[in-house]
N, C-alpha and C positions, 0 to 999 in steps of 0.2 A: 204627669211625669214627675218622678222624684229625682233629686240631684244631690250629690255629695262631692265636696272638694276637700282635699287634704294635701299637705306638703310634708316632706321629710328631708333633712340634710344628711347625706351619707358621706362617710370619710373614704371615698374612692374617687379617682379621676372620672370626668364626665364620660369618657369612652367606655369605661368599665360598667358604669351604671346603665348607660344606654344599651350597650351590647347585651347585658343580662336581661333587660326588659324585652329584647327581641326574641328571647328563648321562652316562648309561650308554654312549652311542655314542662318547664320547671316551675310554673306558677303554683301548682299544688304544694310545693315545698314551703311557700310563704303566704299563700292566700287561703284563708279559712273558707270552707264551703266549696272550694274547687276540687273536685275529685280527679278530673283528667282533662287535659287539652291535647288534641291531636292536630299537628300541623299538616294540612292537606296539601298546600302548595305555598308559594311565596306570600300570598295575600289572604288565604282562607284557612280558618281553624274550625275545629269541632270541639265544643265544650260539654262537659257533664258536671253539673253542680248539685250540691245537696246542702241547702241552707235551712237550718231549723226544721229538718225533716221534709222540706219541700224540694223534691228532685226535679231538675230541669235538664233538658238536652237541647242544644241549639248550635247553629253555625254562625260564625262571625267573619267579617271581611275587614282587612286593613283598608281604611279609607284614605289615609294619608300617613306617610312615614318619611322622615328626613333624618339622616344620621346625626346623632348628638343634639337633636332639636326636639323632635316629637314623634309619637306613635299614636294614631287615632284609629278606632275601630267601631263597627256597628254590627248588631245582630242582623242576620239575613233570613232567618227562618227557624222554626222550632218552637220550643215552649217559652222562650223569654224574649222580651223586647228591651234591648239596652244598647248603650253606646258609651264610649269613653275616650279620653285623650290624656296622655301623659307627656309632660314637657320636662326638659332637662336644662338646668341653668348652672353654668360653671361659676363656682364661688372663688375657687383658686385651683392650683394644679392638682390638689388631692382632696377636694371637697366639691360636692354637687348637690344642688337642690332639685328634688324630684317632686313635681306637682301633678296630682292625680285628680281628674274629674270624671265621675261616672254618673250617667243619667239612665234611669230605667223606669219601666211601667210596672208598678206593683199590681199583682192580680190576686184575688182571693183575700179572705179576711186576715189570715196570718200575716201575709206580706204587707197589707195596708196598715194593720195595727203596728207591725214592726217598724215600718217607715215613719209612722206618726210618732212613735215613742223614741226615735233616734237610734234604733238598733243598727241600722245601715251605716250611720255616721261612725258609730263605734267599731263596726266591722272593718270599714275602710281605714280608719286610724290604726287599728291593730295590724291590718295587712301591711300598711306602710312601715310600721315599726318592725314587723317580721322581715320585710324586704331589707331594711337597714341592717338588721342582725345577720341575715343570710349573706348579703354581699360583703359586708365588712369582715365577717368571720372567714370567708373564702379569700378575700383580697383580690380576686380576679373573677371574670365572668365564666360561665359554664360553656359558652359558645357565643356566636354573633351572626347577625345577618345585617349587612351594611347597605342593602338595596334602598332605593329611593322610590317612593310611591307618591305621585302628585295627587292633589285634591281632584275629585271627579270633574270639577269645572275647568281644570287645567290639563285634562288628558286629551 
């Protein structure tokens, strides 16, 4: 399993940063390699990615979500095995730290070499920077889902 961690401080209130992150269908606007995400229901999404010519299609499920605290997900089937968690930390009324951790299983030579050379780290860093530019240029979220999803062991 490979893992990447990144954080970015955004000049918007925590509610705005969190609410935007719940809008999975907007991810292609700031995430490189994400072609499309379709929200199936409150906790399930369908992803289509194309990273360095490697196209993947898979489903993911929200495994934990708490407003203005965290969103965690894991793939549930398809071409990719990955999981992630994003946490939100209030720095002041108009500034939020967004911390991203993504874990995945590289498959094939291209993905394994890319992970070994740090391409994935650079991709997540660039995506965090684009999220900052996206949300700060708008000044407000494109939508919100404020539901709470407890961890599986708490359901």
